[in-house]
N, C-alpha and C positions, 0 to 999 in steps of 0.2 A: 508220398510223403511232405509235412506239413515243415513249413519255416521258407522255402521257396517261393517267389513272387509271383503273383496271379494279378492281370490285367484284367478289370473288371467294367465293360463298358454298360453305360444305363446304370450306371450306379444310382443315379437319385430317384429313379423311379421306384414305387411300390416294392417290386419282386428284386428289381437291382440293389436295392440298399439293403434287402433283407438279406440276400445272396454276401454284402459286404460284411453286413453282421456276423454269418455263419461260417465265411472264411476267415474271419480273424479270430472265433472262436475255437475254431481247427488248427491255430497255430500260423495259416499262411502271413505270408508279408502282402499287403494287397496297394495297389496302384488303380486308385477310380477314375474313368475316365467320365469327367462333367462338362458341361458347355462351359462355365463360369465360376470365379469364386462367390458369387452368391448363391450357388449353389453345393460346392462345397461346404459352404457354411451352415446350410440346412442338414448336411450328416454329419459334419464335429458335433452340433448343437443336440442331435438327437439322443435322449435320455440312454438308448440302449451300446451307443459308439462312445458317451462321457462315460459310463459304470465300466465301461472293456479300457478305456485308460490306453488305445492304444499307443501314442508316441511313434515311434517311426516305423510301426508297422502299417500305418495307414499313410499312405502317399497321393496326389493329385496330377494328376495330366489334363489341362483344359483341351478338348476337340467342342471348336465353337461349330465345324459343320461334319457331321460323319459324311458326306456325299462329296465334300474336296476329295481332289486327288493326291492318294499319299496321305490319306488325315491321320492316319495308327502308323505311321512311319516314323516317326519318335517313342509316343506313349507305346507300343511292343517293344521299346530295345530293353534284353537284356532279361525278359519274362523266362517264367518255364512256363507258366500256364494262361489260358485267354477263356474268359467267360464273355461272350457276346453276347448281350443280353439289350440294347440299344436299337431300338425299331419306332415306326413310327405308327402312331394308336389310330385306330379305327375313330373316323369322324367325315360330317359330310366335305363336298369336294367338287365343282366342275371341272374338275381333269385329273381322276385318279391315278393313272398314269404318272402323271407329271408331280404327282403331294405326295402317292400312298407308295406305288410299286417301283417306281424309278429310284427314289430314297433306299427302299427296302433293299433293294437289287444291288444298288451302289456301296451301301454303309456293309452288307455283309461280305462283297468281294473286297470292298479296302482293306477289311480284315485279316481277310484269307492272303491277299498277296502281299499286306506290309509281312504279315509272319513269315510268309513263303524268303524275307530277305534275313530273317535273325534266325539263325540255326540254335537258339537256347531253344525258341519254342518246341515244347514236347508235346502239346495239345491243348485243341479249343473244344471248348462244349458251345453251343448255338442254342439258343432261345429258337425254338420254332413252336406249332401249336398243333392240336388235336385238325383246327381245320384246313392243316398241311395236309392229313393222310386220308381225309374222309371229302366226298364231294359233296359242293356246299348244298346241293338239293336233300343228299343224305343226312347231312348235321342241322340244317333249318328247315327245310321245306315238307321232306317229308319220313315218314318212319322206314325204314329200311328194317328188315330180319338180319342183314350182315352183320356181323360183329369188326369192326378193326381195329389195328395194334399201329404201334409207333415204326412200324417197319413198311407200313403200306405207303401207295404213293400215285399220286393223280397227275393227271395232265394238267401243264400250265393251262393259266386261262385268261386271254386276253379282251376280256369282255363282250359285249357293252354293260355293264355292271346299275344292276338296277337300286343299290341297296350299298350305304358305305360298308357295310359288313361283307358284301362279297366283296367288293374290292380288298378290303383287310385281307380275306382268304385265298383270292389272288396272291395279292403281295407275302403271306407266308408260304404257302406251294411253289410259287415261282421263286422264291429265293431259298427254298430247301432242294430244289431240282438242281437251281443253279452249282449248289456247293456241293452238290454227288455229282455235278458234272466235271466239278472244278477237281474234287480228287482225285476220279478216274484220269483226266488228262494232264494231272500235273505232275499227279504224283508226288505229293510233298513229304516233308521231312517228319511231320508232325502227325499226329491223329484226330482226325473230329468225331465228337458224339454229337447227337440231338438231342434236345427235351422237347418234346410233345406233350405238354400240361393242358388241361382243360381251363374255363375260364377260375383263375385264382380267387378266392376269398379270404381273409382275413387284416387284422387290425393292422392299418398303415400308419405305423409312427411319424410318416414325414405331414401329414396332417394333424395343424393343431389349432382348427374353428371348426366345430361340430357341424358350419354350413354348409363344408366341405365334404361329409363322411358318402355323399352319394357319386364318388367322381371314381373314376376307372370302374370293374368289375365288381366291387362292393357293391353297384348297387341295384345288380340283380337279385340279391339276395336281399338287402336291407331296404329295398324300396315297397316290399310289403309289409315289412313292420313300423315302415310309417304312414302306413293309409294309404297308399297308392296302387292303383288299379290298373293293369295292362293287357292290354287285349291281344297281343301275339305271343305263340306258343313259343320257346326257348328249350334246346337241350335241355337235360338233366343229367350235364356235364361240369363238374365242379371240384376244384382240388385246393387245398389249405395252402395259403402264397407260403407258409415258413417249408411245407413240405416240398413244394416246388424248390425253392431256394437249397434247401438240403440238398435233394436232387441234381442239383448244377455245383455243385461243390464234390459231393460223392463221386462225381462225376470224373472228378480228375485226378483222384486216389490211382496211382500206377496200376495199385492191383488188382483194378476194377479193370479189365480189358477193354480199350480203344475201339473207335468205332461202331459203336451202341447205339440204340436210338430208345429213347426212355420215354413213357407216357405215363402219364398219369392222372387220375379222376378216382374219387373217394366213391365207396358205394358199391366197389364190386360194377362187373360187368354192366348193371342196367343203373348205374349211376344213384340220383337221387330225386328227390320232389321240390322244384324250386319254393311248391309255396308251406311246405314244410316249416319254415322261416317264422310263421307265426304262429305255429305250437311250439317251438323252438324256444322264443322269447318269453308266450304265457307261461312256460312251464318253470322257467328260468328267473324270470323278472317282474313275476307278479304284483310286486310292489309300482315298477315302474307303470306297466298296463294299467293298475288302480288310480293311479293319479293322474294318468293321461300322459303321460314323457313317450308312451311307447302306445300307440293307437293300435296297432297289432291289426288292422282288418282289412290288408290289402289285398292282391293277389297278384300271383303270376305263373299264367300257364305251362306246364310242361311237356313236351315231348322226347317220347323214349329215342335215345340213342347210344348204340349198343357198342362197348371201348374195352379193352381186355387190357389194361395194366398191370397185373399181378408179374411177370417178368420185373417189372420194375425192382416193388416186394421184394421177389426172390434175389436179385442178382445183387442189391444194394444193403439188403436186410434190412428195409423200415415197414413197418406198418403206418399208412397210410390214414391221414386223420380224418373223423365223421364230418361230415355237413354239419351237425348240429356241434361240433366245436368252432367250426369255421365261424356260423352265424355268433356266436355265444361270444367268441373276439370282436365282433365287429360292436355289437350289442354293446358289450363292455366299456368298450373305446368310446362311442355317442354317448353314451352316457358320464363318462367323466368329462369329457369336452362340454356334454351340456350343462354340468354342474358349472362348469369352470366361467362358461355364458352366463352365469345367473338363472339356467332355467327355460331362456326364451332364446329360439333362432330360427330365422328363414330359410331354409334349406333349399341349398343352389342347384340345379337341375341336375349336373354331374355329368359324365361321359356315357354314353347308352349304346346297347346294340339296336 
């Protein structure tokens, strides 16, 4: 039922922003939780939001620290639904427990505990990850014959962590397991659904400088287009960011049974090949290849990972966008930004895995 108030945490992130736009488009009233006014201004000035002219349908609540006790107590008042998207990103640290895992756990528990105090809350949709339902070795290191689904669970990983992405995997699985335990022990008055996307790829409207095009998960798909050559293989598990945002919002619908787990990965059970980004841009952007704007001579090896997300399409009535659409979306945006920059830009490294 649209017109109801939904709190969206992590609203100034790549996917969180798309969820804000999608929720507004479907007629929800949105309360976006951001750290400060600067983050709110970025959202308000984005073309998609300006085009919607949301007025009072979009409000903001400042949550400077998601791990502070009672961080969401005020933000969650009077809301019907919650999309909890905020979580630490994968990055190097000398103490992953302190900098990644505990913040993710505390942020998750904070939103659940705050919602427990508010009788109006009917449903929470949590952003989890494919890495929360598949062991790290099967997702990154080995090629397992097993087909994983969003209903799988893995034991908590307490380290030590050899890489920041392994710590990120532990962060996601431990937060998911903690959510399951909370539901079992607290028996809340609201339902909780979980979204388990793979790497989400697609235009990030909040990036306004071509130099930042490799920030976030877009880096994996777009680095080969810019000529970067990666050594390590990554699982061919990717989703269009628009699909990930859409599934979050669709999962709020009371016509959809609550308490479900929704996985996302384009390309069917076998996924895709990261290296196809090169052939995709050669097909769609021949002039940019010819004039050197897109070198398209890099590499990103792919390892097989099997993930069945067909139930998501069936239950929610969607057809997930292809890897080709994902790459075209990022490339079009990059070329637009490159033109605004006068055709020359020094690309920043971005956040990688």
